[in-house]
VEXVEX-620202 format. One line per 8 residues: number of its first residue (from 0); their letters; for each residue x, y, z of N, C-alpha, C, CB. Coordinates in nm, 3 decimals. Glycine has a CB too. Example, Ala and Ser with C-alpha at 12.3 -4.5 7.8 and 13.67 -1.06 7.14 Angstrom:
REM residues 2
0	AS	1.319 -0.569 0.780 1.230 -0.450 0.780 1.320 -0.330 0.780 1.131 -0.447 0.905; 1.285 -0.225 0.708 1.367 -0.106 0.714 1.290 0.003 0.787 1.408 -0.060 0.572
END
This chain:
REM residues 213
0	MQKLDRNQ	9.932 -8.025 -1.539 10.084 -8.066 -1.572 10.154 -7.955 -1.448 10.140 -8.024 -1.773; 10.273 -8.070 -1.396 10.336 -7.952 -1.304 10.478 -7.952 -1.349 10.326 -7.978 -1.130; 10.490 -7.822 -1.437 10.625 -7.835 -1.506 10.728 -7.802 -1.377 10.641 -7.719 -1.649; 10.878 -7.798 -1.420 10.956 -7.735 -1.328 10.964 -7.618 -1.318 11.055 -7.762 -1.331; 10.971 -7.558 -1.194 10.985 -7.390 -1.212 11.131 -7.369 -1.237 10.936 -7.292 -1.069; 11.179 -7.222 -1.255 11.303 -7.169 -1.261 11.424 -7.227 -1.185 11.285 -7.048 -1.226; 11.380 -7.245 -1.051 11.508 -7.275 -0.971 11.501 -7.454 -0.967 11.502 -7.189 -0.794; 11.380 -7.515 -0.982 11.416 -7.672 -1.023 11.488 -7.693 -1.145 11.291 -7.759 -1.042
8	MAARVARD	11.477 -7.610 -1.227 11.553 -7.648 -1.377 11.705 -7.621 -1.332 11.501 -7.532 -1.533; 11.739 -7.515 -1.226 11.854 -7.470 -1.223 11.934 -7.558 -1.137 11.853 -7.341 -1.189; 11.855 -7.636 -1.038 11.899 -7.719 -0.934 11.942 -7.845 -1.035 11.774 -7.751 -0.809; 11.838 -7.884 -1.141 11.884 -8.009 -1.197 11.997 -8.001 -1.301 11.771 -8.075 -1.257; 12.026 -7.881 -1.372 12.165 -7.839 -1.407 12.281 -7.860 -1.333 12.168 -7.719 -1.423; 12.252 -7.789 -1.199 12.372 -7.815 -1.103 12.427 -7.941 -1.069 12.345 -7.768 -0.987; 12.336 -8.010 -1.077 12.354 -8.182 -1.019 12.436 -8.247 -1.150 12.166 -8.288 -0.990; 12.442 -8.188 -1.282 12.511 -8.262 -1.346 12.646 -8.214 -1.399 12.436 -8.300 -1.431
16	IPDGAYVN	12.695 -8.083 -1.299 12.805 -8.032 -1.304 12.903 -8.096 -1.226 12.794 -7.916 -1.278; 13.036 -8.165 -1.264 13.097 -8.238 -1.183 13.228 -8.152 -1.095 13.138 -8.356 -1.270; 13.266 -8.240 -0.992 13.369 -8.163 -0.908 13.492 -8.129 -0.997 13.419 -8.251 -0.776; 13.543 -7.985 -0.953 13.634 -7.972 -1.039 13.631 -7.881 -1.191 13.655 -8.096 -1.054; 13.503 -7.862 -1.233 13.470 -7.830 -1.348 13.485 -7.657 -1.338 13.325 -7.896 -1.382; 13.538 -7.619 -1.445 13.544 -7.476 -1.469 13.400 -7.414 -1.553 13.687 -7.452 -1.560; 13.309 -7.330 -1.494 13.212 -7.314 -1.559 13.189 -7.176 -1.590 13.120 -7.371 -1.503; 13.113 -7.140 -1.706 13.027 -7.016 -1.747 12.895 -7.013 -1.742 13.045 -6.980 -1.866
24	LGIGLPTL	12.814 -6.944 -1.670 12.663 -6.946 -1.668 12.636 -6.823 -1.765 12.593 -6.929 -1.507; 12.569 -6.852 -1.870 12.504 -6.724 -1.948 12.412 -6.632 -1.852 12.402 -6.780 -2.078; 12.378 -6.527 -1.938 12.304 -6.420 -1.873 12.152 -6.470 -1.871 12.324 -6.275 -1.954; 12.077 -6.425 -1.795 11.933 -6.477 -1.745 11.926 -6.595 -1.682 11.840 -6.494 -1.846; 11.856 -6.683 -1.697 11.816 -6.796 -1.630 11.927 -6.888 -1.598 11.718 -6.862 -1.704; 12.048 -6.904 -1.662 12.136 -6.985 -1.625 12.230 -6.939 -1.475 12.215 -6.999 -1.752; 12.196 -6.785 -1.466 12.283 -6.741 -1.353 12.238 -6.824 -1.204 12.266 -6.566 -1.338; 12.089 -6.859 -1.248 12.029 -6.923 -1.139 12.093 -7.045 -1.062 11.912 -6.960 -1.185
32	VANHLPAD	12.184 -7.097 -1.152 12.255 -7.256 -1.142 12.365 -7.216 -1.034 12.338 -7.329 -1.314; 12.421 -7.080 -1.017 12.506 -7.058 -0.901 12.477 -7.077 -0.809 12.545 -6.972 -0.879; 12.355 -7.064 -0.763 12.252 -7.075 -0.646 12.234 -7.203 -0.585 12.121 -7.036 -0.688; 12.267 -7.321 -0.688 12.214 -7.470 -0.654 12.337 -7.539 -0.675 12.085 -7.536 -0.752; 12.453 -7.498 -0.630 12.592 -7.591 -0.696 12.593 -7.676 -0.532 12.791 -7.466 -0.754; 12.618 -7.827 -0.572 12.613 -7.894 -0.474 12.760 -7.868 -0.373 12.585 -8.034 -0.529; 12.729 -7.842 -0.235 12.825 -7.783 -0.128 12.930 -7.885 -0.147 12.766 -7.771 0.036; 12.924 -8.018 -0.165 13.035 -8.089 -0.164 13.110 -8.105 -0.273 13.012 -8.190 -0.126
40	REIILHTE	13.111 -8.014 -0.380 13.172 -8.020 -0.483 13.232 -7.856 -0.507 13.075 -8.083 -0.589; 13.367 -7.876 -0.575 13.446 -7.752 -0.593 13.412 -7.723 -0.739 13.613 -7.769 -0.563; 13.322 -7.623 -0.773 13.310 -7.580 -0.905 13.336 -7.460 -0.942 13.206 -7.597 -0.945; 13.429 -7.377 -1.028 13.481 -7.280 -1.037 13.408 -7.204 -1.112 13.588 -7.292 -1.066; 13.330 -7.108 -1.107 13.247 -7.019 -1.208 13.342 -6.899 -1.279 13.114 -6.944 -1.120; 13.303 -6.896 -1.382 13.382 -6.790 -1.469 13.282 -6.679 -1.525 13.460 -6.866 -1.601; 13.284 -6.571 -1.518 13.210 -6.457 -1.593 13.271 -6.401 -1.677 13.165 -6.360 -1.527; 13.223 -6.360 -1.798 13.312 -6.322 -1.898 13.343 -6.187 -1.911 13.269 -6.361 -2.011
48	NGLLGMGP	13.299 -6.122 -1.793 13.348 -5.952 -1.766 13.455 -5.959 -1.661 13.211 -5.837 -1.700; 13.498 -6.090 -1.646 13.653 -6.084 -1.576 13.668 -6.129 -1.433 13.709 -5.931 -1.573; 13.563 -6.240 -1.388 13.594 -6.287 -1.248 13.596 -6.438 -1.278 13.479 -6.240 -1.126; 13.697 -6.520 -1.203 13.691 -6.636 -1.176 13.666 -6.681 -1.045 13.782 -6.679 -1.216; 13.580 -6.766 -0.990 13.571 -6.796 -0.865 13.422 -6.714 -0.794 13.718 -6.752 -0.802; 13.349 -6.701 -0.890 13.197 -6.638 -0.838 13.147 -6.735 -0.761 13.081 -6.602 -0.955; 13.071 -6.668 -0.651 12.986 -6.738 -0.587 12.827 -6.744 -0.589 13.021 -6.714 -0.487; 12.752 -6.774 -0.510 12.596 -6.738 -0.526 12.591 -6.601 -0.524 12.497 -6.793 -0.414
56	APEKGKED	12.445 -6.569 -0.554 12.413 -6.443 -0.551 12.381 -6.376 -0.413 12.312 -6.433 -0.635; 12.427 -6.277 -0.388 12.409 -6.237 -0.228 12.265 -6.203 -0.182 12.496 -6.105 -0.193; 12.285 -6.229 -0.030 12.165 -6.171 0.033 12.104 -6.042 0.005 12.185 -6.166 0.153; 11.983 -6.006 0.010 11.925 -5.882 -0.036 11.988 -5.786 0.081 11.748 -5.886 -0.046; 12.022 -5.673 0.030 12.105 -5.574 0.123 12.201 -5.594 0.147 12.077 -5.548 0.226; 12.279 -5.690 0.100 12.439 -5.712 0.099 12.481 -5.699 -0.048 12.488 -5.868 0.159; 12.424 -5.675 -0.127 12.489 -5.636 -0.263 12.609 -5.559 -0.268 12.401 -5.562 -0.339; 12.717 -5.576 -0.328 12.824 -5.503 -0.386 12.834 -5.473 -0.524 12.929 -5.562 -0.359
64	WDLINAGK	12.782 -5.338 -0.551 12.762 -5.330 -0.698 12.897 -5.319 -0.791 12.672 -5.205 -0.724; 13.010 -5.338 -0.724 13.160 -5.363 -0.780 13.164 -5.524 -0.803 13.292 -5.308 -0.659; 13.072 -5.584 -0.766 13.097 -5.711 -0.795 12.964 -5.766 -0.867 13.140 -5.786 -0.666; 12.966 -5.772 -1.039 12.864 -5.837 -1.109 12.916 -5.926 -1.185 12.785 -5.759 -1.182; 12.792 -5.973 -1.227 12.827 -6.060 -1.374 12.801 -6.020 -1.496 12.763 -6.178 -1.387; 12.787 -6.092 -1.588 12.791 -6.027 -1.754 12.658 -5.984 -1.744 12.819 -6.141 -1.905; 12.556 -6.007 -1.675 12.445 -5.948 -1.700 12.407 -5.856 -1.593 12.352 -6.039 -1.724; 12.515 -5.792 -1.552 12.488 -5.667 -1.438 12.420 -5.705 -1.307 12.389 -5.551 -1.499
72	QPVTALPG	12.430 -5.813 -1.283 12.361 -5.888 -1.161 12.440 -5.876 -1.035 12.342 -6.044 -1.189; 12.437 -5.829 -0.919 12.533 -5.822 -0.805 12.570 -5.994 -0.775 12.454 -5.733 -0.660; 12.684 -6.030 -0.763 12.739 -6.161 -0.730 12.822 -6.161 -0.614 12.814 -6.214 -0.837; 12.873 -6.277 -0.563 12.968 -6.271 -0.451 13.092 -6.325 -0.529 12.922 -6.363 -0.310; 13.192 -6.307 -0.450 13.345 -6.390 -0.477 13.355 -6.469 -0.368 13.491 -6.296 -0.485; 13.412 -6.590 -0.419 13.464 -6.688 -0.284 13.608 -6.672 -0.319 13.409 -6.877 -0.274; 13.649 -6.701 -0.194 13.794 -6.705 -0.132 13.875 -6.754 -0.231 13.812 -6.793 -0.003; 13.982 -6.704 -0.261 14.074 -6.733 -0.405 14.021 -6.680 -0.522 14.091 -6.886 -0.442
80	ASFFHHAD	13.926 -6.619 -0.510 13.861 -6.533 -0.662 13.984 -6.442 -0.730 13.711 -6.398 -0.616; 13.965 -6.459 -0.834 14.058 -6.367 -0.935 13.986 -6.274 -0.993 14.127 -6.439 -1.050; 14.051 -6.145 -1.056 13.972 -6.045 -1.147 14.062 -6.042 -1.272 13.950 -5.885 -1.078; 14.041 -6.008 -1.383 14.103 -5.968 -1.487 14.021 -5.897 -1.581 14.161 -6.066 -1.539; 14.092 -5.873 -1.698 14.081 -5.790 -1.811 13.982 -5.882 -1.875 14.220 -5.755 -1.894; 13.865 -5.787 -1.949 13.792 -5.884 -2.046 13.863 -5.941 -2.142 13.690 -5.828 -2.112; 13.936 -5.872 -2.203 14.020 -5.932 -2.289 14.070 -6.111 -2.276 14.134 -5.839 -2.275; 14.126 -6.089 -2.129 14.188 -6.211 -2.089 14.080 -6.329 -2.079 14.260 -6.187 -1.951
88	SFAMMRGG	13.960 -6.271 -2.004 13.845 -6.336 -2.007 13.792 -6.432 -2.140 13.760 -6.234 -1.982; 13.788 -6.329 -2.225 13.755 -6.391 -2.388 13.857 -6.495 -2.425 13.767 -6.267 -2.518; 14.014 -6.459 -2.377 14.092 -6.576 -2.433 14.078 -6.686 -2.365 14.227 -6.556 -2.442; 14.010 -6.709 -2.235 14.001 -6.823 -2.159 13.880 -6.896 -2.226 13.984 -6.792 -2.003; 13.784 -6.827 -2.288 13.672 -6.884 -2.351 13.715 -6.921 -2.476 13.558 -6.800 -2.357; 13.761 -6.854 -2.543 13.820 -6.899 -2.691 13.928 -7.003 -2.714 13.879 -6.784 -2.755; 14.006 -7.013 -2.586 14.134 -7.113 -2.568 14.078 -7.225 -2.509 14.259 -7.059 -2.472; 13.948 -7.276 -2.500 13.912 -7.407 -2.451 13.936 -7.451 -2.320 13.964 -7.491 -2.520
96	HLDICVLG	13.950 -7.342 -2.237 13.980 -7.347 -2.082 13.843 -7.369 -2.001 14.055 -7.200 -2.030; 13.718 -7.369 -2.051 13.609 -7.377 -1.985 13.561 -7.536 -2.032 13.510 -7.247 -2.022; 13.509 -7.589 -1.899 13.471 -7.725 -1.923 13.315 -7.720 -1.963 13.502 -7.818 -1.790; 13.251 -7.638 -1.905 13.102 -7.622 -1.956 13.065 -7.466 -1.956 12.992 -7.708 -1.853; 12.974 -7.458 -2.048 12.891 -7.330 -2.038 12.758 -7.367 -2.040 12.915 -7.228 -2.147; 12.673 -7.295 -1.960 12.521 -7.314 -1.985 12.463 -7.188 -2.028 12.443 -7.365 -1.858; 12.399 -7.197 -2.122 12.359 -7.065 -2.228 12.185 -7.075 -2.213 12.424 -7.095 -2.432; 12.101 -6.978 -2.234 11.977 -6.971 -2.274 11.963 -7.002 -2.423 11.927 -6.846 -2.239
104	AFQVSATG	11.847 -7.025 -2.468 11.818 -7.035 -2.605 11.674 -6.996 -2.667 11.844 -7.167 -2.633; 11.676 -6.962 -2.788 11.548 -6.941 -2.842 11.511 -7.048 -2.925 11.539 -6.822 -2.911; 11.602 -7.124 -2.983 11.609 -7.256 -3.044 11.728 -7.325 -3.042 11.575 -7.252 -3.168; 11.685 -7.459 -3.033 11.835 -7.568 -3.050 11.742 -7.658 -3.152 11.914 -7.679 -2.866; 11.845 -7.681 -3.271 11.816 -7.796 -3.366 11.857 -7.928 -3.318 11.881 -7.775 -3.497; 11.787 -8.018 -3.417 11.819 -8.157 -3.362 11.938 -8.206 -3.382 11.742 -8.251 -3.407; 12.052 -8.128 -3.458 12.204 -8.171 -3.466 12.246 -8.088 -3.363 12.290 -8.147 -3.609; 12.190 -8.033 -3.285 12.260 -7.946 -3.180 12.321 -7.765 -3.230 12.404 -8.053 -3.136
112	DLANWHTG	12.246 -7.737 -3.321 12.272 -7.608 -3.370 12.206 -7.499 -3.244 12.197 -7.593 -3.532; 12.253 -7.374 -3.226 12.216 -7.297 -3.134 12.176 -7.152 -3.163 12.307 -7.305 -3.053; 12.055 -7.120 -3.145 12.007 -6.982 -3.178 11.962 -6.922 -3.057 11.895 -6.979 -3.281; 12.067 -6.823 -3.005 12.021 -6.755 -2.877 12.009 -6.601 -2.863 12.111 -6.795 -2.775; 12.080 -6.533 -2.970 12.119 -6.404 -2.962 12.018 -6.312 -3.020 12.244 -6.389 -3.022; 11.938 -6.355 -3.145 11.847 -6.253 -3.201 11.723 -6.346 -3.237 11.914 -6.167 -3.337; 11.598 -6.293 -3.285 11.487 -6.357 -3.299 11.480 -6.337 -3.463 11.364 -6.299 -3.202; 11.515 -6.251 -3.501 11.539 -6.199 -3.649 11.411 -6.098 -3.643 11.532 -6.334 -3.789
120	APDAIPAV	11.357 -6.058 -3.564 11.212 -5.957 -3.560 11.307 -5.830 -3.584 11.096 -5.951 -3.381; 11.243 -5.727 -3.690 11.291 -5.602 -3.720 11.282 -5.535 -3.605 11.227 -5.536 -3.825; 11.235 -5.543 -3.495 11.209 -5.472 -3.359 11.263 -5.532 -3.246 11.071 -5.458 -3.329; 11.347 -5.643 -3.283 11.415 -5.726 -3.176 11.548 -5.666 -3.152 11.431 -5.878 -3.216; 11.605 -5.661 -3.039 11.717 -5.579 -2.980 11.816 -5.718 -2.990 11.684 -5.498 -2.804; 11.944 -5.707 -3.069 12.025 -5.816 -3.088 12.113 -5.817 -2.963 12.104 -5.809 -3.221; 12.146 -5.943 -2.898 12.225 -5.944 -2.795 12.315 -6.053 -2.797 12.156 -5.941 -2.686; 12.424 -6.022 -2.880 12.521 -6.149 -2.887 12.613 -6.175 -2.784 12.602 -6.147 -3.000
128	GGAMDLAI	12.660 -6.090 -2.706 12.750 -6.084 -2.600 12.855 -6.184 -2.636 12.684 -6.110 -2.464; 12.886 -6.279 -2.555 13.005 -6.354 -2.577 12.947 -6.481 -2.598 13.111 -6.350 -2.464; 12.829 -6.523 -2.644 12.761 -6.645 -2.667 12.835 -6.743 -2.748 12.637 -6.620 -2.727; 12.869 -6.635 -2.893 12.937 -6.723 -2.976 13.076 -6.770 -2.948 12.937 -6.669 -3.091; 13.147 -6.703 -2.842 13.263 -6.740 -2.802 13.275 -6.879 -2.732 13.305 -6.641 -2.726; 13.143 -6.855 -2.633 13.131 -6.985 -2.535 13.092 -7.122 -2.615 13.006 -6.958 -2.418; 12.992 -7.068 -2.695 12.938 -7.215 -2.788 13.047 -7.287 -2.849 12.834 -7.181 -2.923; 13.126 -7.236 -2.903 13.234 -7.275 -2.971 13.397 -7.337 -2.882 13.252 -7.144 -3.056
136	GARQVFVM	13.400 -7.232 -2.750 13.516 -7.252 -2.690 13.501 -7.342 -2.583 13.572 -7.137 -2.651; 13.369 -7.373 -2.524 13.333 -7.439 -2.414 13.353 -7.615 -2.441 13.180 -7.388 -2.381; 13.429 -7.685 -2.367 13.407 -7.839 -2.401 13.281 -7.892 -2.425 13.452 -7.919 -2.301; 13.183 -7.839 -2.298 13.037 -7.879 -2.324 12.953 -7.763 -2.346 12.977 -7.959 -2.209; 12.830 -7.775 -2.405 12.729 -7.669 -2.379 12.615 -7.715 -2.365 12.718 -7.574 -2.470; 12.571 -7.666 -2.242 12.442 -7.700 -2.185 12.353 -7.588 -2.214 12.449 -7.729 -2.035; 12.232 -7.634 -2.229 12.130 -7.531 -2.254 12.041 -7.539 -2.176 12.075 -7.528 -2.369; 11.961 -7.399 -2.121 11.859 -7.416 -2.048 11.762 -7.342 -2.048 11.884 -7.424 -1.952
144	MEHLTKQG	11.630 -7.376 -2.092 11.545 -7.290 -2.135 11.387 -7.351 -2.113 11.586 -7.258 -2.280; 11.283 -7.296 -2.146 11.148 -7.350 -2.141 11.141 -7.454 -2.263 11.035 -7.229 -2.152; 11.064 -7.530 -2.271 11.043 -7.621 -2.384 10.962 -7.556 -2.461 10.992 -7.750 -2.356; 10.852 -7.464 -2.446 10.778 -7.427 -2.552 10.787 -7.274 -2.534 10.634 -7.490 -2.553; 10.738 -7.188 -2.651 10.743 -7.061 -2.645 10.620 -7.002 -2.587 10.771 -7.015 -2.765; 10.598 -6.900 -2.563 10.450 -6.852 -2.488 10.337 -6.887 -2.597 10.442 -6.662 -2.447; 10.366 -6.900 -2.700 10.280 -6.928 -2.831 10.237 -7.091 -2.812 10.382 -6.898 -2.991; 10.300 -7.175 -2.749 10.308 -7.294 -2.715 10.369 -7.390 -2.834 10.179 -7.327 -2.670
152	VSKIVEAC	10.484 -7.291 -2.880 10.548 -7.376 -3.016 10.685 -7.440 -2.947 10.595 -7.256 -3.175; 10.752 -7.545 -3.002 10.853 -7.635 -2.944 10.991 -7.529 -2.981 10.852 -7.811 -3.025; 11.073 -7.525 -2.897 11.197 -7.446 -2.893 11.291 -7.540 -2.950 11.242 -7.394 -2.748; 11.262 -7.658 -2.953 11.337 -7.776 -3.017 11.299 -7.808 -3.152 11.318 -7.899 -2.940; 11.386 -7.804 -3.240 11.321 -7.768 -3.382 11.422 -7.876 -3.473 11.338 -7.571 -3.432; 11.359 -7.886 -3.595 11.451 -7.961 -3.677 11.588 -7.884 -3.723 11.373 -8.004 -3.800; 11.506 -7.759 -3.771 11.631 -7.676 -3.798 11.595 -7.537 -3.755 11.679 -7.679 -3.956; 11.706 -7.465 -3.700 11.643 -7.318 -3.648 11.637 -7.237 -3.755 11.728 -7.238 -3.537
160	TYPLTGVG	11.508 -7.148 -3.728 11.483 -7.045 -3.809 11.527 -6.910 -3.769 11.357 -7.045 -3.830; 11.586 -6.907 -3.667 11.661 -6.778 -3.599 11.798 -6.774 -3.668 11.683 -6.791 -3.423; 11.866 -6.669 -3.641 12.031 -6.659 -3.648 12.107 -6.730 -3.561 12.082 -6.530 -3.627; 12.180 -6.800 -3.625 12.276 -6.909 -3.544 12.347 -6.832 -3.460 12.381 -7.000 -3.632; 12.409 -6.907 -3.354 12.495 -6.866 -3.217 12.611 -6.964 -3.274 12.416 -6.912 -3.032; 12.586 -7.080 -3.294 12.686 -7.183 -3.312 12.627 -7.309 -3.402 12.734 -7.231 -3.166; 12.715 -7.403 -3.455 12.636 -7.496 -3.532 12.711 -7.637 -3.463 12.650 -7.470 -3.718; 12.614 -7.704 -3.439 12.632 -7.840 -3.387 12.727 -7.820 -3.256 12.700 -7.942 -3.506
168	CVSRVYTD	12.685 -7.738 -3.159 12.783 -7.712 -3.050 12.697 -7.722 -2.925 12.860 -7.565 -3.063; 12.582 -7.798 -2.924 12.483 -7.801 -2.782 12.520 -7.946 -2.749 12.288 -7.773 -2.804; 12.564 -7.963 -2.629 12.572 -8.124 -2.594 12.424 -8.176 -2.497 12.737 -8.153 -2.485; 12.384 -8.109 -2.449 12.232 -8.115 -2.360 12.150 -8.035 -2.327 12.231 -8.148 -2.254; 12.019 -8.051 -2.332 11.932 -7.949 -2.293 11.865 -7.974 -2.193 11.855 -7.912 -2.378; 11.827 -7.878 -2.114 11.747 -7.865 -1.991 11.625 -7.812 -1.994 11.806 -7.798 -1.905; 11.490 -7.847 -2.005 11.385 -7.776 -2.007 11.302 -7.790 -1.885 11.321 -7.804 -2.117; 11.183 -7.734 -1.875 11.091 -7.719 -1.806 10.991 -7.849 -1.786 11.039 -7.609 -1.855
176	LAVLDITP	11.029 -7.930 -1.891 10.969 -8.086 -1.915 11.068 -8.188 -1.897 10.912 -8.112 -2.063; 11.198 -8.161 -1.955 11.280 -8.278 -1.983 11.416 -8.257 -1.981 11.251 -8.332 -2.103; 11.502 -8.340 -2.000 11.646 -8.344 -2.004 11.684 -8.418 -2.141 11.707 -8.421 -1.871; 11.755 -8.359 -2.217 11.760 -8.417 -2.395 11.911 -8.405 -2.388 11.672 -8.300 -2.551; 11.969 -8.519 -2.476 12.094 -8.549 -2.526 12.087 -8.513 -2.666 12.133 -8.690 -2.504; 12.201 -8.461 -2.720 12.179 -8.437 -2.830 12.313 -8.546 -2.899 12.174 -8.271 -2.850; 12.271 -8.648 -2.948 12.357 -8.759 -3.016 12.366 -8.777 -3.151 12.320 -8.877 -2.979; 12.475 -8.831 -3.199 12.471 -8.861 -3.341 12.351 -8.946 -3.384 12.596 -8.930 -3.380
184	EGVRVVEH	12.290 -9.011 -3.333 12.165 -9.072 -3.353 12.055 -8.999 -3.368 12.140 -9.148 -3.265; 12.051 -8.907 -3.269 11.939 -8.795 -3.274 11.917 -8.755 -3.126 11.790 -8.851 -3.344; 11.810 -8.681 -3.084 11.805 -8.640 -2.984 11.717 -8.724 -2.866 11.772 -8.523 -3.014; 11.769 -8.766 -2.789 11.754 -8.883 -2.667 11.729 -8.822 -2.552 11.881 -8.974 -2.638; 11.560 -8.857 -2.500 11.547 -8.828 -2.384 11.620 -8.877 -2.259 11.445 -8.844 -2.377; 11.657 -8.795 -2.185 11.744 -8.856 -2.066 11.626 -8.898 -1.951 11.869 -8.727 -1.998; 11.545 -8.794 -1.921 11.412 -8.789 -1.816 11.317 -8.708 -1.873 11.440 -8.728 -1.664; 11.215 -8.717 -1.810 11.103 -8.619 -1.845 11.022 -8.597 -1.715 11.005 -8.675 -1.967
192	IPDLSFDE	10.939 -8.490 -1.664 10.873 -8.485 -1.543 10.781 -8.598 -1.544 10.806 -8.354 -1.519; 10.766 -8.631 -1.408 10.666 -8.719 -1.355 10.539 -8.705 -1.451 10.632 -8.682 -1.198; 10.464 -8.600 -1.462 10.333 -8.561 -1.505 10.292 -8.570 -1.637 10.312 -8.444 -1.474; 10.451 -8.610 -1.731 10.417 -8.605 -1.862 10.489 -8.758 -1.909 10.476 -8.455 -1.939; 10.412 -8.822 -1.988 10.460 -8.953 -2.066 10.558 -8.930 -2.180 10.335 -9.027 -2.130; 10.625 -9.006 -2.220 10.708 -9.005 -2.336 10.635 -8.973 -2.479 10.774 -9.141 -2.340; 10.525 -9.038 -2.471 10.430 -9.010 -2.585 10.378 -8.842 -2.617 10.298 -9.103 -2.548; 10.343 -8.801 -2.462 10.307 -8.670 -2.445 10.426 -8.576 -2.483 10.259 -8.650 -2.305
200	LQKLTGIT	10.516 -8.611 -2.422 10.655 -8.513 -2.451 10.677 -8.502 -2.590 10.799 -8.571 -2.389; 10.649 -8.619 -2.684 10.704 -8.632 -2.814 10.569 -8.532 -2.895 10.725 -8.821 -2.866; 10.465 -8.523 -2.856 10.369 -8.429 -2.913 10.390 -8.294 -2.904 10.254 -8.445 -2.863; 10.471 -8.265 -2.795 10.482 -8.119 -2.760 10.637 -8.059 -2.826 10.473 -8.105 -2.575; 10.693 -8.150 -2.874 10.840 -8.135 -2.920 10.833 -8.143 -3.058 10.942 -8.242 -2.865; 10.932 -8.066 -3.121 10.914 -8.025 -3.266 10.971 -8.121 -3.364 10.977 -7.891 -3.290; 11.039 -8.236 -3.300 11.132 -8.330 -3.392 11.085 -8.456 -3.333 11.309 -8.308 -3.383; 11.136 -8.585 -3.345 11.121 -8.702 -3.329 11.226 -8.743 -3.226 11.121 -8.764 -3.451
208	LLPAA	11.191 -8.781 -3.126 11.282 -8.808 -3.016 11.296 -8.954 -2.994 11.234 -8.741 -2.889; 11.446 -8.979 -2.907 11.458 -9.118 -2.920 11.433 -9.144 -2.748 11.620 -9.174 -2.998; 11.375 -9.233 -2.713 11.364 -9.300 -2.577 11.471 -9.314 -2.514 11.313 -9.421 -2.576; 11.481 -9.306 -2.364 11.620 -9.311 -2.291 11.698 -9.454 -2.305 11.594 -9.283 -2.128; 11.785 -9.466 -2.299 11.857 -9.578 -2.332 11.851 -9.669 -2.197 12.007 -9.538 -2.381
END
């Protein structure tokens, strides 16, 4: 089975971001989306540490370490970019000024609950960051994650067993196997990889899926 790799997942997310959108990319896997945004669209990227107008990752050797994202990775700033205080950045997030945020996750429930900051394990390091603010403040929440854990367990579950980041906040889930919409009727498959049938995807997923409309 040929799963999507990290860059293919990022490109798939980027494809769904419309022209003119204000978007926050969470730390980790979602940061790759910045490198795959369509050239014919103006998409304004926001970072919670105080940058609006973030560009793609710099070429190797051309990093400016005064320009970083929330995950402390070097980034670029596009013409017209602006810099501001951390508190102002959170006011943008909490005030409903972001169209989309793209977050990683440990689990997403059938009703769109998000768990992405702590596994609950005694030795795990919690990393809440701005995820709670983004999950509630953004108009749409896209989750980008692998479909299964390293142990082969579905990350899409009936109810999250990890501490919640937000309740009923996830709009769409992008995995290395499929794209899934969280709807009032249930979790609907938008598409899945060619190597996998709907029935095979269902067997790998911890909830009952609805076929594509």
